[in-house]
Z-matrix of the N, CA and C atoms (Angstrom, degrees):
N
C 1 1.412
C 2 1.515 1 114.06
N 3 1.349 2 116.78 1 131.57
C 4 1.412 3 121.67 2 -176.00
C 5 1.484 4 107.72 3 -75.02
N 6 1.388 5 119.91 4 152.74
C 7 1.439 6 125.89 5 173.06
C 8 1.478 7 108.53 6 -91.34
N 9 1.228 8 119.43 7 143.15
C 10 1.466 9 124.00 8 -178.77
C 11 1.541 10 107.04 9 -93.73
N 12 1.299 11 119.30 10 124.69
C 13 1.465 12 122.43 11 174.98
C 14 1.488 13 105.66 12 -75.35
N 15 1.400 14 113.80 13 166.91
C 16 1.456 15 117.14 14 177.10
C 17 1.535 16 109.42 15 -65.41
N 18 1.303 17 119.18 16 -40.41
C 19 1.518 18 115.37 17 178.80
C 20 1.516 19 111.79 18 -66.06
N 21 1.349 20 121.11 19 -34.15
C 22 1.447 21 120.62 20 172.66
C 23 1.474 22 116.79 21 -60.03
N 24 1.377 23 112.17 22 -44.73
C 25 1.442 24 120.40 23 -176.52
C 26 1.550 25 109.28 24 -65.96
N 27 1.382 26 117.11 25 -41.31
C 28 1.414 27 123.59 26 174.73
C 29 1.580 28 112.78 27 -55.94
N 30 1.344 29 111.93 28 -50.00
C 31 1.382 30 117.50 29 175.91
C 32 1.471 31 117.35 30 -57.48
N 33 1.367 32 114.25 31 -41.27
C 34 1.518 33 122.70 32 179.45
C 35 1.644 34 108.36 33 -65.96
N 36 1.280 35 119.96 34 -38.40
C 37 1.419 36 127.97 35 -178.70
C 38 1.618 37 104.13 36 -68.76
N 39 1.330 38 118.19 37 -50.45
C 40 1.528 39 119.52 38 -178.38
C 41 1.486 40 107.07 39 -63.27
N 42 1.356 41 119.30 40 -39.04
C 43 1.449 42 118.64 41 178.57
C 44 1.521 43 115.78 42 -61.66
N 45 1.354 44 114.86 43 -37.23
C 46 1.472 45 118.75 44 -179.55
C 47 1.528 46 108.56 45 -67.87
N 48 1.401 47 111.46 46 -44.34
C 49 1.581 48 113.77 47 177.76
C 50 1.489 49 110.65 48 -58.56
N 51 1.246 50 116.88 49 -52.65
C 52 1.482 51 119.18 50 -178.09
C 53 1.570 52 117.44 51 -61.01
N 54 1.362 53 111.87 52 -34.94
C 55 1.480 54 113.11 53 175.45
C 56 1.512 55 114.71 54 -79.06
N 57 1.302 56 114.32 55 -17.29
C 58 1.607 57 117.02 56 179.03
C 59 1.444 58 110.48 57 -78.66
N 60 1.379 59 123.87 58 -10.92
C 61 1.362 60 127.01 59 179.00
C 62 1.487 61 111.70 60 90.89
N 63 1.358 62 115.46 61 -0.91
C 64 1.543 63 117.07 62 -176.81
C 65 1.508 64 107.04 63 -84.82
N 66 1.313 65 117.55 64 149.15
C 67 1.425 66 118.60 65 169.75
C 68 1.545 67 113.89 66 -87.34
N 69 1.295 68 117.22 67 149.26
C 70 1.485 69 121.20 68 179.66
C 71 1.462 70 109.81 69 -63.14
N 72 1.389 71 117.71 70 -23.38
C 73 1.484 72 127.00 71 -175.90
C 74 1.444 73 108.81 72 -101.45
N 75 1.349 74 119.54 73 18.50
C 76 1.515 75 120.19 74 -167.45
C 77 1.502 76 110.11 75 -67.41
N 78 1.449 77 116.14 76 -21.84
C 79 1.530 78 114.89 77 -178.78
C 80 1.521 79 108.19 78 -77.52
N 81 1.328 80 122.48 79 -24.39
C 82 1.418 81 119.07 80 -179.23
C 83 1.603 82 113.77 81 -92.54
N 84 1.362 83 114.35 82 -27.17
C 85 1.483 84 118.64 83 175.88
C 86 1.598 85 104.81 84 -147.11
N 87 1.319 86 104.50 85 144.31
C 88 1.500 87 111.36 86 178.35
C 89 1.480 88 111.24 87 -140.32
N 90 1.361 89 117.99 88 142.64
C 91 1.440 90 123.17 89 -177.87
C 92 1.612 91 110.58 90 -126.55
N 93 1.250 92 115.87 91 138.95
C 94 1.386 93 116.01 92 174.24
C 95 1.564 94 108.42 93 -151.73
N 96 1.315 95 111.89 94 128.63
C 97 1.498 96 115.86 95 176.99
C 98 1.530 97 113.10 96 55.27
N 99 1.367 98 117.87 97 35.26
C 100 1.390 99 123.61 98 175.44
C 101 1.547 100 114.98 99 89.78
N 102 1.385 101 117.32 100 -10.64
C 103 1.501 102 117.92 101 178.35
C 104 1.464 103 107.78 102 -97.72
N 105 1.382 104 117.44 103 123.82
C 106 1.450 105 122.31 104 174.24
C 107 1.419 106 112.82 105 -106.47
N 108 1.328 107 120.71 106 133.69
C 109 1.480 108 127.35 107 171.45
C 110 1.537 109 106.07 108 -111.94
N 111 1.339 110 115.50 109 126.45
C 112 1.471 111 116.37 110 -179.35
C 113 1.424 112 112.79 111 -146.51
N 114 1.362 113 120.32 112 169.06
C 115 1.388 114 125.37 113 173.15
C 116 1.557 115 113.49 114 61.20
N 117 1.322 116 118.21 115 30.82
C 118 1.511 117 119.64 116 -179.98
C 119 1.558 118 110.96 117 -65.67
N 120 1.338 119 112.56 118 136.46
C 121 1.457 120 118.02 119 178.43
C 122 1.552 121 110.91 120 -156.35
N 123 1.306 122 116.34 121 167.00
C 124 1.378 123 123.93 122 -176.16
C 125 1.556 124 107.78 123 -145.56
N 126 1.275 125 117.22 124 156.88
C 127 1.475 126 117.33 125 170.76
C 128 1.467 127 112.60 126 -95.46
N 129 1.220 128 110.88 127 149.86
C 130 1.516 129 120.47 128 176.39
C 131 1.577 130 110.57 129 -62.57
N 132 1.282 131 114.25 130 139.78
C 133 1.478 132 118.38 131 -176.00
C 134 1.603 133 105.05 132 -122.05
N 135 1.391 134 118.00 133 145.88
C 136 1.501 135 118.71 134 171.47
C 137 1.471 136 113.06 135 -51.86
N 138 1.259 137 118.22 136 146.37
C 139 1.443 138 124.03 137 177.90
C 140 1.616 139 111.98 138 -48.87
N 141 1.233 140 119.59 139 138.71
C 142 1.540 141 118.60 140 179.22
C 143 1.495 142 116.36 141 83.05
N 144 1.405 143 116.16 142 -5.90
C 145 1.419 144 120.11 143 173.99
C 146 1.516 145 114.40 144 -56.69
N 147 1.343 146 114.07 145 140.79
C 148 1.487 147 118.47 146 -176.62
C 149 1.581 148 110.80 147 -100.03
N 150 1.380 149 116.03 148 -10.84
C 151 1.441 150 116.50 149 -179.57
C 152 1.592 151 110.97 150 -136.68
N 153 1.276 152 111.98 151 153.48
C 154 1.421 153 119.61 152 179.35
C 155 1.471 154 108.99 153 -151.00
N 156 1.391 155 117.42 154 176.93
C 157 1.500 156 119.56 155 173.54
C 158 1.515 157 108.10 156 -129.21
N 159 1.230 158 115.87 157 164.25
C 160 1.522 159 122.10 158 176.14
C 161 1.545 160 102.85 159 -142.09
N 162 1.356 161 109.78 160 147.79
C 163 1.452 162 120.51 161 -172.71
C 164 1.533 163 109.10 162 -137.30
N 165 1.314 164 119.45 163 157.04
C 166 1.428 165 125.46 164 -178.29
C 167 1.437 166 109.69 165 -172.16
N 168 1.424 167 112.36 166 173.58
C 169 1.413 168 117.68 167 173.25
C 170 1.475 169 109.40 168 -113.31
N 171 1.347 170 119.23 169 134.17
C 172 1.430 171 122.90 170 177.24
C 173 1.508 172 114.58 171 -117.87
N 174 1.288 173 122.45 172 124.63
C 175 1.435 174 123.80 173 -178.24
C 176 1.532 175 109.10 174 -125.22
N 177 1.368 176 110.81 175 129.06
C 178 1.465 177 121.09 176 171.35
C 179 1.544 178 109.59 177 -90.43
N 180 1.248 179 116.03 178 101.42
C 181 1.519 180 126.51 179 -179.86
C 182 1.503 181 109.78 180 -86.27
N 183 1.355 182 120.84 181 -9.41
C 184 1.405 183 120.03 182 -171.09
C 185 1.577 184 107.30 183 -91.59
N 186 1.347 185 112.54 184 -179.70
C 187 1.445 186 121.12 185 179.87
C 188 1.512 187 114.39 186 -93.59
N 189 1.407 188 115.05 187 6.61
C 190 1.460 189 119.19 188 -178.68
C 191 1.427 190 112.04 189 -126.75
N 192 1.322 191 120.65 190 149.27
C 193 1.430 192 122.77 191 178.27
C 194 1.590 193 110.18 192 -67.65
N 195 1.283 194 118.91 193 157.19
C 196 1.465 195 124.62 194 173.04
C 197 1.467 196 111.87 195 -140.39
N 198 1.285 197 120.63 196 170.00
C 199 1.445 198 122.06 197 177.15
C 200 1.460 199 112.05 198 -133.95
N 201 1.254 200 122.49 199 132.61
C 202 1.474 201 125.13 200 175.22
C 203 1.602 202 100.93 201 -88.58
N 204 1.347 203 110.61 202 113.51
C 205 1.497 204 115.34 203 -174.44
C 206 1.528 205 112.96 204 -103.09
N 207 1.396 206 122.66 205 -15.70
C 208 1.340 207 123.83 206 176.01
C 209 1.456 208 110.40 207 -167.63
N 210 1.402 209 116.89 208 168.54
C 211 1.519 210 122.51 209 174.71
C 212 1.420 211 106.61 210 -136.56
N 213 1.317 212 124.12 211 148.97
C 214 1.475 213 126.79 212 173.56
C 215 1.420 214 109.55 213 -141.61
N 216 1.427 215 115.11 214 159.57
C 217 1.435 216 123.37 215 177.01
C 218 1.525 217 108.83 216 -160.31
N 219 1.345 218 115.48 217 144.76
C 220 1.357 219 118.69 218 177.37
C 221 1.550 220 114.27 219 -70.57
N 222 1.314 221 119.46 220 -11.96
C 223 1.444 222 125.33 221 -175.10
C 224 1.532 223 110.29 222 -83.65
N 225 1.229 224 117.44 223 -9.39
C 226 1.603 225 119.06 224 -178.95
C 227 1.479 226 111.64 225 -138.93
N 228 1.296 227 115.55 226 147.94
C 229 1.435 228 125.11 227 175.18
C 230 1.468 229 112.33 228 -62.91
N 231 1.258 230 116.47 229 -42.24
C 232 1.481 231 127.69 230 -172.80
C 233 1.564 232 109.84 231 -133.62
N 234 1.437 233 115.50 232 138.62
C 235 1.507 234 116.32 233 -179.08
C 236 1.451 235 103.45 234 -139.28
N 237 1.378 236 114.53 235 129.49
C 238 1.537 237 120.58 236 -174.89
C 239 1.497 238 109.24 237 -131.37
N 240 1.368 239 114.21 238 153.67
C 241 1.450 240 118.11 239 170.12
C 242 1.583 241 104.11 240 -91.22
N 243 1.373 242 114.81 241 134.35
C 244 1.447 243 121.28 242 -177.28
C 245 1.541 244 111.49 243 -131.68
N 246 1.231 245 117.58 244 150.37
C 247 1.455 246 127.53 245 173.14
C 248 1.474 247 111.47 246 -118.09
N 249 1.321 248 124.09 247 131.35
C 250 1.350 249 126.22 248 165.36
C 251 1.517 250 114.06 249 -86.84
N 252 1.277 251 121.44 250 115.15
C 253 1.467 252 125.03 251 178.62
C 254 1.432 253 113.68 252 -129.21
N 255 1.421 254 114.87 253 149.29
C 256 1.547 255 120.66 254 178.22
C 257 1.534 256 104.55 255 -89.19
N 258 1.329 257 111.95 256 126.56
C 259 1.401 258 119.88 257 174.54
C 260 1.495 259 110.50 258 -134.70
N 261 1.440 260 119.95 259 115.04
C 262 1.352 261 125.20 260 179.47
C 263 1.536 262 112.87 261 61.42
N 264 1.399 263 112.67 262 37.97
C 265 1.470 264 117.27 263 179.06
C 266 1.415 265 115.46 264 77.78
N 267 1.390 266 119.61 265 4.93
C 268 1.463 267 124.87 266 -177.27
C 269 1.517 268 106.98 267 -123.56
N 270 1.396 269 117.97 268 130.69
C 271 1.360 270 124.22 269 175.77
C 272 1.533 271 112.74 270 -77.46
N 273 1.298 272 119.77 271 120.74
C 274 1.469 273 124.14 272 -176.55
C 275 1.499 274 107.38 273 -124.78
N 276 1.363 275 113.45 274 149.92
C 277 1.411 276 123.50 275 172.76
C 278 1.472 277 108.65 276 -102.11
N 279 1.372 278 117.72 277 126.64
C 280 1.485 279 122.38 278 -179.77
C 281 1.530 280 108.59 279 -122.44
N 282 1.330 281 112.48 280 140.62
C 283 1.454 282 118.35 281 -179.96
C 284 1.577 283 106.90 282 -79.22
N 285 1.272 284 115.62 283 134.87
C 286 1.510 285 118.86 284 179.18
C 287 1.531 286 108.03 285 -118.09
N 288 1.393 287 115.14 286 145.70
C 289 1.441 288 122.66 287 -176.92
C 290 1.504 289 112.07 288 -77.30
N 291 1.394 290 113.74 289 -22.33
C 292 1.439 291 117.22 290 -175.07
C 293 1.504 292 113.36 291 -164.23
N 294 1.178 293 120.38 292 168.76
C 295 1.431 294 124.69 293 167.87
C 296 1.605 295 106.31 294 -127.64
N 297 1.213 296 119.36 295 119.16
C 298 1.508 297 124.19 296 178.19
C 299 1.472 298 109.88 297 -81.23
N 300 1.377 299 119.51 298 130.09
C 301 1.340 300 119.39 299 172.97
C 302 1.508 301 109.90 300 -119.05
N 303 1.359 302 119.38 301 115.95
C 304 1.427 303 121.20 302 178.95
C 305 1.642 304 105.90 303 -76.75
N 306 1.358 305 110.80 304 162.80
C 307 1.416 306 117.41 305 -177.43
C 308 1.517 307 107.30 306 -60.45
N 309 1.329 308 116.22 307 131.50
C 310 1.451 309 122.33 308 177.39
C 311 1.597 310 113.84 309 84.37
N 312 1.388 311 116.56 310 -3.44
C 313 1.451 312 120.00 311 -179.10
C 314 1.556 313 112.91 312 -78.32
N 315 1.333 314 114.77 313 146.38
C 316 1.421 315 120.34 314 169.47
C 317 1.547 316 107.57 315 -120.59
N 318 1.300 317 116.16 316 132.70
C 319 1.529 318 123.75 317 175.79
C 320 1.469 319 110.28 318 -120.32
N 321 1.310 320 116.16 319 135.23
C 322 1.510 321 120.87 320 177.77
C 323 1.577 322 105.53 321 -104.08
N 324 1.194 323 113.85 322 124.25
C 325 1.505 324 121.05 323 172.18
C 326 1.528 325 102.34 324 -91.02
N 327 1.388 326 111.07 325 112.55
C 328 1.544 327 113.44 326 -167.28
C 329 1.534 328 106.20 327 -148.56
N 330 1.323 329 116.58 328 163.22
C 331 1.497 330 120.20 329 176.96
C 332 1.542 331 110.78 330 -58.60
N 333 1.336 332 115.42 331 136.31
C 334 1.486 333 120.97 332 -177.42
C 335 1.453 334 114.64 333 77.30
N 336 1.292 335 123.11 334 15.36
C 337 1.400 336 129.65 335 -178.73
C 338 1.585 337 112.52 336 -145.01
N 339 1.316 338 117.06 337 -148.84
C 340 1.452 339 120.38 338 168.14
C 341 1.597 340 106.85 339 -66.22
N 342 1.423 341 111.60 340 142.90
C 343 1.378 342 113.99 341 178.43
C 344 1.621 343 106.32 342 -164.12
N 345 1.280 344 116.45 343 174.51
C 346 1.417 345 119.01 344 -177.25
C 347 1.623 346 104.25 345 -113.55
N 348 1.379 347 114.15 346 125.58
C 349 1.468 348 122.04 347 179.49
C 350 1.560 349 105.84 348 -93.21
N 351 1.266 350 113.62 349 130.03
C 352 1.522 351 121.55 350 174.08
C 353 1.593 352 105.19 351 -110.05
N 354 1.298 353 115.00 352 113.74
C 355 1.468 354 121.25 353 -178.29
C 356 1.528 355 112.11 354 -119.51
N 357 1.312 356 112.64 355 137.75
C 358 1.420 357 120.16 356 -175.15
C 359 1.476 358 108.81 357 76.18
N 360 1.295 359 115.73 358 56.41
C 361 1.543 360 120.43 359 -179.82
C 362 1.469 361 113.41 360 -55.38
N 363 1.319 362 119.23 361 136.36
C 364 1.429 363 124.35 362 -179.13
C 365 1.477 364 111.33 363 -97.78
N 366 1.325 365 117.51 364 -16.19
C 367 1.508 366 125.53 365 -178.98
C 368 1.455 367 107.82 366 -149.72
N 369 1.337 368 114.05 367 148.26
C 370 1.426 369 121.61 368 175.27
C 371 1.510 370 114.81 369 -60.07
N 372 1.344 371 116.31 370 138.95
C 373 1.501 372 116.89 371 177.30
C 374 1.486 373 103.64 372 -98.95
N 375 1.233 374 118.33 373 96.01
C 376 1.497 375 126.63 374 -179.37
C 377 1.545 376 109.23 375 -106.66
N 378 1.313 377 118.72 376 143.76
C 379 1.449 378 127.85 377 -178.97
C 380 1.549 379 106.10 378 -44.27
N 381 1.285 380 117.58 379 129.87
C 382 1.481 381 125.70 380 175.64
C 383 1.391 382 113.11 381 91.84
N 384 1.371 383 126.62 382 -10.82
C 385 1.477 384 126.94 383 -177.31
C 386 1.561 385 103.13 384 -81.58
N 387 1.404 386 113.17 385 150.64
C 388 1.380 387 117.41 386 178.00
C 389 1.489 388 108.43 387 -128.12
N 390 1.343 389 121.14 388 146.30
C 391 1.485 390 124.05 389 -177.24
C 392 1.481 391 109.18 390 -144.59
N 393 1.391 392 119.96 391 154.43
C 394 1.390 393 123.10 392 179.98
C 395 1.537 394 112.89 393 -84.42
N 396 1.234 395 114.65 394 143.05
C 397 1.434 396 124.25 395 177.84
C 398 1.532 397 110.33 396 -134.32
N 399 1.326 398 121.58 397 120.95
C 400 1.330 399 128.02 398 -174.80
C 401 1.509 400 112.01 399 -107.94
N 402 1.353 401 119.96 400 119.85
C 403 1.455 402 128.02 401 -179.86
C 404 1.456 403 106.02 402 -96.36
N 405 1.341 404 118.23 403 129.95
C 406 1.429 405 125.06 404 -177.38
C 407 1.550 406 109.31 405 -109.04
N 408 1.312 407 116.45 406 107.83
C 409 1.389 408 123.74 407 175.17
C 410 1.468 409 118.59 408 -98.01
N 411 1.335 410 119.93 409 145.18
C 412 1.516 411 121.30 410 -177.62
C 413 1.482 412 109.91 411 -63.21
N 414 1.342 413 119.28 412 -42.89
C 415 1.504 414 120.13 413 -175.53
C 416 1.412 415 113.40 414 -96.38
N 417 1.322 416 120.96 415 -48.22
C 418 1.452 417 128.30 416 -175.53
C 419 1.510 418 112.07 417 -75.44
N 420 1.299 419 118.95 418 -23.02
C 421 1.445 420 120.48 419 179.71
C 422 1.593 421 110.86 420 88.17
N 423 1.268 422 118.09 421 -145.26
C 424 1.422 423 123.04 422 -175.35
C 425 1.528 424 117.72 423 -97.88
N 426 1.310 425 113.25 424 125.27
C 427 1.559 426 118.17 425 -178.55
C 428 1.604 427 103.74 426 -122.01
N 429 1.284 428 112.06 427 122.81
C 430 1.516 429 118.92 428 -179.38
C 431 1.521 430 106.87 429 -105.83
N 432 1.301 431 118.73 430 136.35
C 433 1.472 432 129.29 431 175.03
C 434 1.415 433 111.49 432 -124.96
N 435 1.318 434 120.87 433 161.50
C 436 1.383 435 123.46 434 163.64
C 437 1.451 436 114.54 435 -97.65
N 438 1.278 437 115.94 436 129.69
C 439 1.551 438 123.07 437 -178.02
C 440 1.485 439 108.47 438 -93.44
N 441 1.304 440 117.08 439 130.60
C 442 1.478 441 122.28 440 178.02
C 443 1.585 442 105.73 441 -96.70
N 444 1.347 443 116.12 442 130.39
C 445 1.468 444 118.16 443 173.62
C 446 1.554 445 110.98 444 -85.78
N 447 1.377 446 115.85 445 123.01
C 448 1.541 447 116.23 446 176.67
C 449 1.424 448 105.83 447 -108.33
N 450 1.433 449 110.83 448 -170.85
C 451 1.395 450 117.13 449 -175.95
C 452 1.611 451 113.11 450 -62.42
N 453 1.331 452 114.57 451 158.93
C 454 1.562 453 118.49 452 -177.22
C 455 1.435 454 114.20 453 -56.12
N 456 1.302 455 122.05 454 -30.14
C 457 1.459 456 121.68 455 -176.40
C 458 1.522 457 112.26 456 -99.47
N 459 1.392 458 117.10 457 5.50
C 460 1.461 459 119.53 458 -176.33
C 461 1.500 460 114.67 459 -57.97
N 462 1.418 461 116.49 460 141.90
C 463 1.408 462 123.87 461 177.66
C 464 1.483 463 111.43 462 -110.17
N 465 1.337 464 118.79 463 11.04
C 466 1.486 465 122.48 464 -176.71
C 467 1.490 466 108.68 465 69.74
N 468 1.360 467 112.55 466 -146.61
C 469 1.496 468 122.38 467 175.51
C 470 1.394 469 111.99 468 -99.71
N 471 1.334 470 119.99 469 29.34
C 472 1.499 471 119.89 470 -176.89
C 473 1.542 472 114.40 471 -55.55
N 474 1.306 473 119.44 472 -29.23
C 475 1.434 474 120.17 473 -176.35
C 476 1.487 475 111.09 474 -80.56
N 477 1.370 476 112.94 475 -16.64
C 478 1.472 477 113.70 476 -172.94
C 479 1.587 478 109.33 477 -102.91
N 480 1.449 479 114.29 478 -19.39
C 481 1.454 480 114.56 479 -171.83
C 482 1.519 481 109.02 480 -101.33
N 483 1.264 482 111.77 481 152.71
C 484 1.508 483 119.78 482 175.82
C 485 1.513 484 108.77 483 -114.90
N 486 1.241 485 116.74 484 141.29
C 487 1.517 486 119.80 485 -178.36
C 488 1.526 487 105.73 486 -102.57
N 489 1.363 488 116.84 487 135.34
C 490 1.406 489 119.54 488 178.76
C 491 1.324 490 113.39 489 -87.59
């Protein structure tokens, strides 16, 4: 029996990944039925915090509308879709039942706008930690991405990205 060299083993693993239809970067971005979820991140929270937020960019590359109807994660007891809105001169966070994505639309979940609320945190969100977040779409189904925890004051790529 031949011995596999490291390079041969690496090529074998990459071949399996490529032939399975998975992307090497599937943990950072995932696409299913024309819906892409990418750039998922969260802010670090002090130890023992019970709440946190998660942010991402969602793009509907399909010819059909879709709806984000819920989000889930094993790091929190409860996960909700929220929107920050100005009402009577006061910024409020409101729970939303859905986010409608028209065909070709891109929506950024970001601070001060739509975002994901993580309530009843089961683990500390410290810088460098990663955790799974599953977006549940009416048409595309479930899309899971890995969320990267950044500094407490992080604003993500908001200065670099443009919302359509």
